[in-house]
C-alpha positions in Angstrom: -37.6 22.8 3.9 -40.8 22.2 4.4 -40.9 26.1 4.9 -39.2 26.6 1.5 -41.4 27.8 -0.6 -41.2 25.4 -4.3 -39.2 28.6 -6.0 -36.7 28.9 -3.0 -36.2 24.9 -3.0 -35.4 25.7 -6.5 -32.6 28.0 -5.8 -31.5 26.0 -2.7 -30.5 22.5 -4.7 -29.6 25.0 -8.5 -26.8 26.9 -4.9 -25.9 22.8 -3.5 -25.8 21.5 -7.6 -23.6 24.2 -8.7 -21.4 24.9 -4.8 -20.8 20.1 -6.1 -19.9 21.1 -9.1 -17.8 23.5 -8.6 -15.5 21.6 -5.7 -15.5 18.1 -8.5 -14.2 21.2 -10.7 -11.3 21.5 -8.7 -10.9 17.4 -7.1 -10.5 17.0 -11.3 -7.6 20.2 -11.6 -5.7 19.2 -8.9 -5.6 15.8 -10.0 -4.5 16.6 -13.5 -1.9 19.2 -11.9 -0.3 16.1 -9.3 -0.1 13.9 -12.6 2.1 16.3 -14.7 -0.8 17.4 -17.4 -0.9 20.9 -16.4 2.5 21.9 -15.5 4.4 18.6 -16.4 7.4 19.5 -13.8 5.8 19.1 -10.7 4.9 15.1 -11.5 8.3 14.8 -9.6 7.4 16.5 -5.8 6.6 13.7 -3.8 5.3 15.6 -0.7 3.1 17.6 -3.2 1.4 14.2 -4.0 0.6 13.7 -0.4 -0.8 17.5 0.3 -2.6 17.3 -3.2 -4.0 14.2 -1.8 -5.0 15.0 1.2 -6.7 17.9 -0.4 -8.3 15.6 -2.8 -10.1 13.1 0.4 -10.9 16.6 2.0 -12.9 18.2 -0.8 -14.5 14.5 -1.3 -15.2 14.9 2.7 -16.9 17.7 2.4 -19.6 16.6 -1.1 -20.4 13.6 1.7 -21.2 16.1 4.4 -22.9 17.9 1.6 -25.1 15.5 0.2 -25.9 13.9 3.5 -26.9 16.8 5.3 -28.0 18.9 2.4 -29.9 16.7 -0.3 -30.3 13.3 2.2 -32.2 15.7 4.7 -29.9 14.6 7.8 -29.6 18.2 9.1 -33.3 18.4 9.8 -33.5 14.9 11.8 -32.5 14.7 15.5 -28.8 14.6 16.5 -29.6 11.3 17.7 -31.0 9.7 14.3 -27.4 11.8 12.9 -24.7 10.7 15.1 -26.6 6.6 14.3 -25.1 7.8 10.5 -21.5 8.8 11.9 -20.7 6.4 14.0 -21.1 3.9 10.9 -18.9 5.7 9.5 -16.5 6.5 11.1 -16.4 2.7 11.7 -16.3 2.4 8.4 -13.3 4.6 7.9 -10.8 2.8 11.0 -11.8 -0.4 9.1 -10.7 1.0 5.5 -7.0 1.9 7.4 -6.7 -0.7 9.7 -7.3 -3.6 5.8 -4.3 -1.0 4.5 -1.9 -1.3 7.6 -2.8 -5.5 7.6 -2.4 -5.1 4.0 1.5 -3.9 3.8 2.2 -5.6 6.4 1.6 -8.7 5.1 2.9 -7.3 1.5 6.3 -7.3 3.4 6.0 -10.2 5.4 6.0 -11.8 1.7 8.9 -10.2 0.9 11.0 -11.6 4.0 9.2 -14.9 2.6 10.8 -14.6 -0.4 14.1 -13.7 0.5 14.3 -17.1 2.5 13.2 -19.0 -0.2 15.9 -17.8 -1.9 18.3 -18.3 0.8 20.8 -21.6 0.7 20.2 -24.2 3.6 23.2 -24.9 5.2 24.2 -28.6 5.4 24.2 -29.8 9.6 22.2 -32.3 11.1 18.4 -32.4 11.1 17.7 -31.5 14.1 14.3 -33.5 16.8 12.4 -30.4 16.2 11.9 -30.4 12.6 11.2 -33.9 12.4 7.0 -34.1 11.7 6.6 -37.6 13.6 9.3 -39.5 15.3 8.3 -43.8 15.3 7.4 -43.7 18.8 4.6 -41.2 18.5 3.0 -43.1 15.3 3.2 -46.4 17.5 1.5 -44.1 20.3 -1.0 -43.0 18.2 -1.6 -46.3 16.4 -2.6 -47.8 20.2 -4.8 -45.4 21.6 -7.1 -45.4 18.7 
C-alpha cells in the first residue's frame, strides 16, 4: 500500500470499512431472521437455522480474512509468513471442533451414568473382583514394608 497516495489510501480504507459494515449488517439481519424477529414463522424451521448458521460462519471468516489481509497488510507479505499465520489458525479451528466433539461425548456419557445410578441394584452374591482388598493381600502388603 506504500505505492498509493494519501488520498487513494483513504479511499481504500473507507471502501474496506463500508464492506465490513455491509457484511455485518447482513449478519445481523440473518440472525434476526433465524430467531424469528423478522418473520415469526421461520423460527420453527430447523434446517433454516443450520443454513443461516453456516452463512454466519462463512461471513465471519470472510471478515476475518479481509481484516488480516487488508488492514494488517498480510497481502503484501511473503507467502511463508502468510502461511505461518494461517497454519495455527487452522489448528485452532480444528481444536475448537475437537473440544466440542469431546464435550458432546462427555455429555452423553454423563446421561448414561445418571441412568445407571437410577437403576435398582439387585440382591446377589458379592463378586471377589468388586471387593477392595482381601485380608490376605493386606497382610502381604504389611509384611513387605
